[in-house]
LUMZA-406183 format. One record per residue (C-alpha): x, y, z; residue in three letters; residue number from 1. Coordinates in Angstrom, 2 decimals, padded with zeros to 5 digits. Each point is the difference from the previous one (the first is absolute). Last residue first. Layout:
BEGIN
((X Y Z) 'ala' NUM)
...
This chain:
BEGIN
((163.80 062.94 257.36) 'leu' 346)
((001.17 003.62 -000.35) 'ala' 345)
((002.17 -000.20 003.11) 'gln' 344)
((001.88 -002.96 -001.49) 'trp' 343)
((000.61 001.85 -003.27) 'thr' 342)
((001.31 003.04 001.90) 'gln' 341)
((002.34 -002.23 002.00) 'glu' 340)
((001.26 -001.67 -003.16) 'leu' 339)
((000.63 003.46 -001.52) 'gln' 338)
((001.83 001.10 003.13) 'gln' 337)
((002.21 -003.10 -000.16) 'trp' 336)
((000.75 000.66 -003.68) 'arg' 335)
((000.98 003.56 000.87) 'thr' 334)
((-002.46 002.77 -000.71) 'pro' 333)
((000.45 002.24 -003.05) 'val' 332)
((-000.30 003.60 001.16) 'his' 331)
((001.86 001.28 -003.07) 'ala' 330)
((000.30 -001.52 -003.46) 'met' 329)
((002.59 -000.62 -002.72) 'pro' 328)
((-001.37 -001.45 -003.27) 'ala' 327)
((-000.79 -003.70 -000.35) 'asp' 326)
((-002.11 000.76 -003.10) 'ala' 325)
((-002.97 -001.65 001.74) 'arg' 324)
((000.39 002.53 002.82) 'ser' 323)
((-000.26 003.00 -002.32) 'trp' 322)
((-003.00 -001.19 -002.03) 'asp' 321)
((-001.92 -000.92 003.13) 'val' 320)
((001.23 003.16 001.71) 'met' 319)
((-001.29 002.47 -002.61) 'ser' 318)
((-000.99 -001.18 -003.49) 'gly' 317)
((-001.58 003.37 -000.84) 'pro' 316)
((002.72 002.31 001.37) 'tyr' 315)
((-002.00 003.22 -000.12) 'leu' 314)
((001.36 003.51 -000.58) 'ala' 313)
((-000.42 003.37 001.70) 'val' 312)
((002.02 002.84 -001.54) 'his' 311)
((-002.21 002.96 000.86) 'pro' 310)
((-002.58 000.04 002.83) 'arg' 309)
((-003.37 000.98 -001.45) 'his' 308)
((-002.03 -000.65 003.18) 'leu' 307)
((-002.78 -001.94 -001.76) 'val' 306)
((001.88 -001.52 -002.94) 'glu' 305)
((003.56 -000.53 001.18) 'ser' 304)
((-000.22 -000.42 003.78) 'leu' 303)
((-003.47 -001.54 000.20) 'val' 302)
((000.44 -002.21 -003.06) 'phe' 301)
((003.51 -001.20 000.87) 'trp' 300)
((-001.02 -000.94 003.54) 'asn' 299)
((-003.03 -001.85 -001.40) 'thr' 298)
((002.12 -001.70 -002.67) 'ala' 297)
((002.31 -001.27 002.73) 'ala' 296)
((-002.88 -002.01 001.46) 'trp' 295)
((-000.20 -001.90 -003.31) 'his' 294)
((003.57 -000.03 -001.35) 'gly' 293)
((000.57 -003.67 000.85) 'thr' 292)
((001.41 -000.08 003.53) 'asn' 291)
((000.39 003.74 000.66) 'cys' 290)
((001.74 002.75 -001.99) 'phe' 289)
((-000.01 003.78 -000.48) 'ser' 288)
((003.12 001.65 -001.41) 'val' 287)
((000.28 003.63 001.09) 'ile' 286)
((002.33 002.48 -001.67) 'gln' 285)
((001.71 003.20 001.21) 'val' 284)
((001.50 -001.41 003.19) 'ala' 283)
((002.71 002.22 001.51) 'gly' 282)
((-000.93 -000.68 003.60) 'pro' 281)
((-002.25 -003.05 000.31) 'gln' 280)
((-003.22 000.79 001.82) 'gln' 279)
((-002.65 -002.52 000.95) 'pro' 278)
((-003.48 001.14 -000.96) 'leu' 277)
((-001.94 001.56 002.88) 'gln' 276)
((-000.69 003.23 -001.92) 'ala' 275)
((-001.82 -002.21 -002.52) 'ala' 274)
((-002.73 -000.55 002.60) 'ile' 273)
((-000.65 003.73 000.26) 'arg' 272)
((-000.12 000.29 -003.79) 'gln' 271)
((-002.38 -002.95 -000.20) 'leu' 270)
((-002.34 001.77 002.42) 'thr' 269)
((000.02 003.17 -002.11) 'ser' 268)
((-000.62 -002.13 -003.10) 'val' 267)
((-003.20 -001.40 001.52) 'ala' 266)
((-000.16 -003.66 001.01) 'pro' 265)
((000.75 -003.03 -002.20) 'leu' 264)
((-002.71 -002.63 -000.22) 'ala' 263)
((000.19 -003.63 001.15) 'gly' 262)
((-000.99 000.85 003.55) 'ser' 261)
((000.25 -002.25 003.05) 'gly' 260)
((002.40 002.26 001.86) 'pro' 259)
((000.47 003.29 -001.90) 'glu' 258)
((002.45 -000.45 -002.84) 'phe' 257)
((003.37 001.47 -001.01) 'trp' 256)
((002.02 -001.73 002.74) 'his' 255)
((-001.08 -003.41 -001.36) 'leu' 254)
((002.69 000.38 -002.69) 'asn' 253)
((002.61 -000.87 002.63) 'asp' 252)
((002.95 002.38 -000.19) 'phe' 251)
((003.34 -001.76 000.36) 'asp' 250)
((003.58 001.04 -000.65) 'leu' 249)
((002.29 -001.90 -002.36) 'ala' 248)
((003.77 -000.10 000.45) 'gly' 247)
((000.35 -003.54 -001.32) 'pro' 246)
((-003.31 -001.11 -001.54) 'leu' 245)
((-002.22 -001.98 002.33) 'thr' 244)
((-000.20 -003.32 001.82) 'gly' 243)
((-001.59 -003.41 -000.38) 'pro' 242)
((001.48 -002.46 -002.49) 'arg' 241)
((-001.06 -001.81 -003.19) 'ser' 240)
((-003.06 002.16 -000.51) 'ala' 239)
((-003.04 -001.69 -001.58) 'ala' 238)
((-001.83 -000.52 003.31) 'pro' 237)
((000.61 003.63 001.09) 'ala' 236)
((002.19 000.32 003.06) 'lys' 235)
((-000.40 000.53 003.72) 'glu' 234)
((002.37 000.83 002.88) 'arg' 233)
((002.52 001.61 -002.34) 'gly' 232)
((-000.16 003.46 001.60) 'leu' 231)
((-001.66 001.56 -003.07) 'tyr' 230)
((-002.50 -002.85 -000.17) 'phe' 229)
((-000.97 000.41 003.67) 'ala' 228)
((-000.24 003.78 -000.41) 'lys' 227)
((-002.86 -000.16 -002.51) 'pro' 226)
((001.09 000.52 -003.59) 'arg' 225)
((000.56 003.26 -001.91) 'ala' 224)
((003.82 -000.14 000.08) 'asp' 223)
((001.44 003.31 -001.24) 'leu' 222)
((003.45 -000.01 -001.61) 'leu' 221)
((001.07 003.65 000.20) 'leu' 220)
((002.42 000.81 -002.82) 'thr' 219)
((002.51 002.90 000.04) 'ser' 218)
((001.92 -001.53 002.92) 'pro' 217)
((001.29 -002.89 -002.14) 'his' 216)
((000.20 -003.14 002.11) 'gly' 215)
((-001.68 -002.13 -002.62) 'leu' 214)
((-000.57 002.11 -003.14) 'asp' 213)
((001.58 -002.42 -002.50) 'arg' 212)
((-001.93 -002.93 001.45) 'ala' 211)
((-003.24 001.97 -000.32) 'val' 210)
((000.82 000.77 -003.62) 'glu' 209)
((000.76 -003.66 -000.72) 'ser' 208)
((-003.26 -001.07 001.60) 'arg' 207)
((-001.95 002.50 -002.09) 'thr' 206)
((-001.43 003.26 001.34) 'ala' 205)
((-002.82 001.24 -002.21) 'leu' 204)
((-001.81 003.34 000.03) 'leu' 203)
((002.76 001.81 -001.93) 'ala' 202)
((-000.43 -002.78 -002.56) 'asp' 201)
((-002.98 001.72 -001.58) 'asp' 200)
((-000.79 -002.41 -002.81) 'leu' 199)
((-002.00 001.16 -003.02) 'gln' 198)
((-001.95 -003.17 -000.75) 'pro' 197)
((-001.93 -000.23 -003.30) 'thr' 196)
((-003.80 -000.23 000.21) 'phe' 195)
((-001.87 -000.86 -003.20) 'ala' 194)
((-003.25 -000.36 001.90) 'ser' 193)
((-002.41 -002.89 000.16) 'pro' 192)
((-003.66 000.97 -000.50) 'thr' 191)
((-001.63 -000.38 003.36) 'pro' 190)
((-001.46 -003.26 001.33) 'ala' 189)
((-003.61 000.41 001.03) 'pro' 188)
((-000.44 000.38 003.77) 'thr' 187)
((-001.59 -003.04 001.59) 'pro' 186)
((-003.38 000.58 001.65) 'gln' 185)
((000.12 -000.36 003.78) 'arg' 184)
((-000.50 003.71 000.58) 'thr' 183)
((000.65 002.43 002.81) 'leu' 182)
((-001.23 003.53 000.58) 'pro' 181)
((001.24 002.18 002.89) 'leu' 180)
((-001.12 -000.56 003.59) 'ala' 179)
((002.93 002.11 001.32) 'ala' 178)
((001.09 -002.94 002.18) 'ala' 177)
((-000.03 -002.15 -003.16) 'gln' 176)
((002.48 002.25 -001.79) 'trp' 175)
((002.18 000.36 003.12) 'ala' 174)
((000.28 -003.78 000.46) 'thr' 173)
((000.51 -000.40 -003.76) 'met' 172)
((003.26 001.91 000.27) 'gly' 171)
((000.77 002.19 002.99) 'gly' 170)
((001.58 002.69 -002.14) 'asn' 169)
((-000.73 -000.85 -003.63) 'leu' 168)
((003.53 000.24 -001.41) 'ile' 167)
((000.82 002.43 -002.79) 'ala' 166)
((002.00 000.10 -003.21) 'leu' 165)
((000.32 002.41 -002.93) 'his' 164)
((003.48 -000.26 -001.58) 'lys' 163)
((000.53 -003.57 -001.16) 'leu' 162)
((003.65 -000.65 -000.94) 'gly' 161)
((000.82 -003.60 000.97) 'leu' 160)
((001.52 001.21 003.29) 'trp' 159)
((-003.26 001.82 000.69) 'lys' 158)
((-001.94 -003.18 -000.70) 'leu' 157)
((002.23 -002.05 002.32) 'thr' 156)
((-000.10 002.59 002.80) 'trp' 155)
((-003.81 000.13 -000.17) 'tyr' 154)
((-000.01 -003.83 -000.01) 'val' 153)
((002.10 -000.02 003.17) 'arg' 152)
((-002.15 002.64 001.72) 'ala' 151)
((-003.19 -001.79 -001.09) 'pro' 150)
((001.20 -003.21 001.68) 'ala' 149)
((001.77 001.58 002.99) 'gly' 148)
((-003.29 001.43 001.27) 'phe' 147)
((-001.02 -003.54 000.99) 'asp' 146)
((002.59 000.07 002.78) 'ser' 145)
((-001.74 002.98 001.57) 'pro' 144)
((-003.33 -001.85 000.38) 'asp' 143)
((-003.24 -000.81 -001.78) 'asp' 142)
((000.40 002.35 -002.95) 'gly' 141)
((-001.13 -002.67 -002.48) 'ser' 140)
((002.13 001.32 -002.84) 'ala' 139)
((-000.76 002.62 -002.65) 'val' 138)
((002.37 001.77 -002.38) 'leu' 137)
((-001.28 003.06 -001.86) 'val' 136)
((001.50 000.64 -003.45) 'val' 135)
((-000.07 003.14 -002.15) 'pro' 134)
((001.19 -001.11 -003.46) 'thr' 133)
((002.80 002.20 -001.39) 'glu' 132)
((002.80 -002.64 -000.13) 'thr' 131)
((-002.31 -002.59 -001.50) 'asn' 130)
((-002.51 -002.41 001.46) 'leu' 129)
((-002.45 -002.33 -001.70) 'gly' 128)
((000.15 -002.60 002.77) 'leu' 127)
((001.38 -002.55 -002.44) 'arg' 126)
((002.70 002.49 -001.01) 'arg' 125)
((001.17 000.36 003.60) 'val' 124)
((000.16 -003.77 000.43) 'leu' 123)
((001.82 -000.53 -003.30) 'ala' 122)
((002.59 002.63 000.88) 'thr' 121)
((000.58 -001.48 003.45) 'phe' 120)
((000.53 -003.39 -001.59) 'arg' 119)
((002.34 001.42 -002.68) 'pro' 118)
((002.05 001.75 002.75) 'leu' 117)
((000.80 -003.25 001.82) 'pro' 116)
((-001.67 000.08 003.40) 'leu' 115)
((001.79 001.84 002.77) 'leu' 114)
((001.06 -002.09 002.97) 'gln' 113)
((-001.99 000.70 003.16) 'gly' 112)
((-001.47 -003.49 000.17) 'pro' 111)
((003.39 -001.81 -000.05) 'asn' 110)
((-000.53 -003.76 000.39) 'ser' 109)
((-003.75 000.46 -000.40) 'ser' 108)
((000.60 001.49 -003.46) 'pro' 107)
((-000.25 003.75 -000.66) 'gly' 106)
((-002.97 002.28 000.54) 'arg' 105)
((-002.29 002.10 -002.21) 'trp' 104)
((-002.56 -002.72 -000.81) 'asp' 103)
((-000.04 -000.93 003.71) 'ala' 102)
((-001.54 003.39 000.75) 'tyr' 101)
((-003.15 -000.99 -001.85) 'pro' 100)
((-000.78 001.90 -003.23) 'ala' 99)
((-003.78 000.30 -000.21) 'ala' 98)
((-001.38 003.01 -001.83) 'leu' 97)
((-002.31 002.42 001.81) 'ala' 96)
((-002.89 001.53 -001.94) 'gly' 95)
((-002.45 -000.11 002.89) 'pro' 94)
((001.90 -000.56 003.27) 'ile' 93)
((000.01 -003.70 000.88) 'his' 92)
((-002.19 -002.79 001.31) 'ala' 91)
((001.36 -003.44 -000.93) 'val' 90)
((-002.39 -002.06 -002.16) 'asn' 89)
((002.75 -001.89 -001.83) 'ala' 88)
((003.58 000.25 001.22) 'ala' 87)
((002.36 002.57 -001.55) 'ala' 86)
((000.14 002.24 003.07) 'ala' 85)
((000.56 -002.94 002.33) 'asp' 84)
((003.54 000.99 001.04) 'asp' 83)
((-000.89 003.69 000.06) 'arg' 82)
((001.88 002.26 -002.43) 'leu' 81)
((-003.00 001.74 -001.60) 'asp' 80)
((001.20 002.49 -002.64) 'ile' 79)
((-002.23 003.03 -000.62) 'ile' 78)
((000.65 001.82 -003.29) 'arg' 77)
((-000.96 003.65 000.31) 'val' 76)
((-002.30 002.52 -001.70) 'gln' 75)
((-003.18 -002.12 000.06) 'thr' 74)
((000.06 -000.70 003.73) 'pro' 73)
((000.93 003.56 001.05) 'leu' 72)
((-002.56 001.25 002.54) 'thr' 71)
((000.07 -003.24 002.02) 'ala' 70)
((003.79 000.32 000.21) 'leu' 69)
((-000.37 003.18 002.04) 'ala' 68)
((-002.36 -001.66 002.49) 'gln' 67)
((002.27 -003.04 000.36) 'ala' 66)
((002.96 002.23 000.72) 'ser' 65)
((002.97 000.35 -002.32) 'ile' 64)
((003.70 -000.26 000.80) 'leu' 63)
((002.86 000.84 -002.39) 'pro' 62)
((-002.03 001.27 -001.61) 'gly' 61)
((-002.10 002.19 -002.24) 'phe' 60)
((-000.99 003.64 -000.18) 'thr' 59)
((-003.31 000.66 -001.74) 'gln' 58)
((-000.03 002.32 -003.03) 'ala' 57)
((-001.13 -002.73 -002.37) 'thr' 56)
((001.06 -001.36 -003.39) 'gly' 55)
((003.11 -001.67 001.34) 'pro' 54)
((-000.39 -000.50 003.76) 'val' 53)
((002.23 002.58 001.58) 'ser' 52)
((003.48 -000.32 001.50) 'ser' 51)
((000.74 001.29 003.48) 'ala' 50)
((002.24 003.05 000.51) 'ser' 49)
((-002.90 002.43 -000.40) 'pro' 48)
((000.48 003.07 -002.25) 'ala' 47)
((-000.26 003.31 001.88) 'ala' 46)
((003.54 001.17 -000.75) 'ser' 45)
((-000.32 -000.94 -003.67) 'val' 44)
((-003.36 001.71 -000.43) 'gly' 43)
((001.18 003.16 001.74) 'gln' 42)
((003.03 000.23 -002.30) 'gln' 41)
((-002.12 -000.59 -003.09) 'leu' 40)
((-002.50 002.67 001.06) 'ala' 39)
((002.81 002.47 000.64) 'cys' 38)
((001.59 -000.69 -003.39) 'ala' 37)
((-003.34 000.50 -001.72) 'ala' 36)
((-000.53 003.29 001.81) 'leu' 35)
((003.44 001.24 -001.05) 'leu' 34)
((-000.50 -001.08 -003.62) 'trp' 33)
((-003.32 001.88 -000.13) 'gly' 32)
((001.55 003.11 001.53) 'leu' 31)
((002.73 -000.02 -002.65) 'ala' 30)
((-002.57 -000.34 -002.77) 'cys' 29)
((-002.04 002.93 001.36) 'ile' 28)
((003.14 002.15 000.30) 'arg' 27)
((001.05 -000.80 -003.56) 'cys' 26)
((-003.49 000.90 -001.29) 'leu' 25)
((000.09 003.33 001.85) 'arg' 24)
((003.36 000.82 -001.59) 'ser' 23)
((-001.29 -000.88 -003.48) 'trp' 22)
((-003.06 002.22 000.50) 'ala' 21)
((002.34 002.90 000.76) 'ser' 20)
((000.26 001.45 003.44) 'arg' 19)
((-001.06 003.56 000.76) 'arg' 18)
((002.41 002.04 002.11) 'pro' 17)
((-001.06 000.68 003.57) 'pro' 16)
((-002.10 003.16 000.57) 'his' 15)
((000.20 001.08 003.60) 'leu' 14)
((003.66 -000.84 -000.06) 'ser' 13)
((002.38 -002.85 000.78) 'ser' 12)
((-002.97 -002.27 000.63) 'pro' 11)
((000.34 -002.43 002.91) 'ala' 10)
((000.42 -003.55 -001.26) 'pro' 9)
((-003.09 -002.21 -000.09) 'pro' 8)
((-000.20 -002.48 002.87) 'pro' 7)
((001.27 -003.52 -000.80) 'thr' 6)
((-002.62 -002.62 000.76) 'asn' 5)
((001.57 -002.68 002.12) 'met' 4)
((001.16 -003.50 -000.89) 'cys' 3)
((001.16 -002.31 002.81) 'arg' 2)
((002.95 -002.29 -000.56) 'met' 1)
C-alpha cells in the first residue's frame, strides 16, 4: 500500500474556523500513526524471503558462493563433510569443523537409514550447533554426485530443527578456484551445545508412509537415479533387488547440473529445468527417493529449498531400505534377465 500526503481540505470560507490546540494535537497523532503504518507495510512487502545471518543484515542460504562465504567466516559455523576432513594436515577453510559424511549415514547394509536420534543429537552438540546457528556445509564439489552429501546433511539438520542452513555451491573446488585462504591447522573444538531436536516430520517420508501412498494420485514418487536403475538394469550393492517403487516416475538428479560441474546453476536455469519434471495429474506432494537417499537429497534440495516447491519430502532409506523389506516393486527383471545382466557385467 502506498502512502500519499493528503492535500488540505478546501476552506469553506475565506476565514476558516480556528482549531483548538487539542484538535491540532489529535491531527498530529493521527498523522504519526498513519506514517508508521505505511512504513511498516513497506518494510514487510520489501522483506527478502531468504533468512539472514543472526547479528548481520546479510541474507543467507540455501546456497552460498565462495566469495560470499569468505566475508562471513566468524558469523557462521562451517562444517567440512569431506571423507578426509578429519585427517591430520588436510587443507581446509579456516574455522571449518570436520564432520565427514559417513558420520551422518546409516550402516553399510542400509546407508540411507536414519541414525538413532541420540546419535544425531550427540553429533550436533559436539559441533556446537543449536537451532539458531548459521551453518554452511562444505563438500569437495568435484562432481554432481558429490552434491548429494551436503544436500543430505542439510535435509538432516533441517529435519532436526536447525533454521539457518546453506551449502557452499561448488564446495572446496569453488573455494580453491577463487584463490581463497586455506589452512592446515586444526580448528579448535567448539564448546558443546545443549541442542534438543525439534523434528520437522513434514520433510520425512517413512517406508510405511510410502507404502500407504502407493498408487495414490496425490503423491508423485520421484526417482532421482540414472535411468538404468529406474528400469531395473542396475542396482545398488546393498539392495536386494533391482527396480523402482510402483508407479514412480524418474528424474535423474544429473539434470540440474552443467556437464562436468559440481555446482548448481542460476535459479532461472533451475526453473527451466524444473519445467521438465514428469507430471502426475492431481499430485500435491512429491516424495524424492533413490538408492540410499543421497541423489534424492539433491532433487529434494533444489525443489524444496531453492525453488520453494511446497510439500516435498525425502524417503531417506530409499530403494535399499524398500527392497530389503521385500516390499512390492516395479521394473524388476526376471531371474533370466538378471543372470543375463550379471553375465554382461563380467
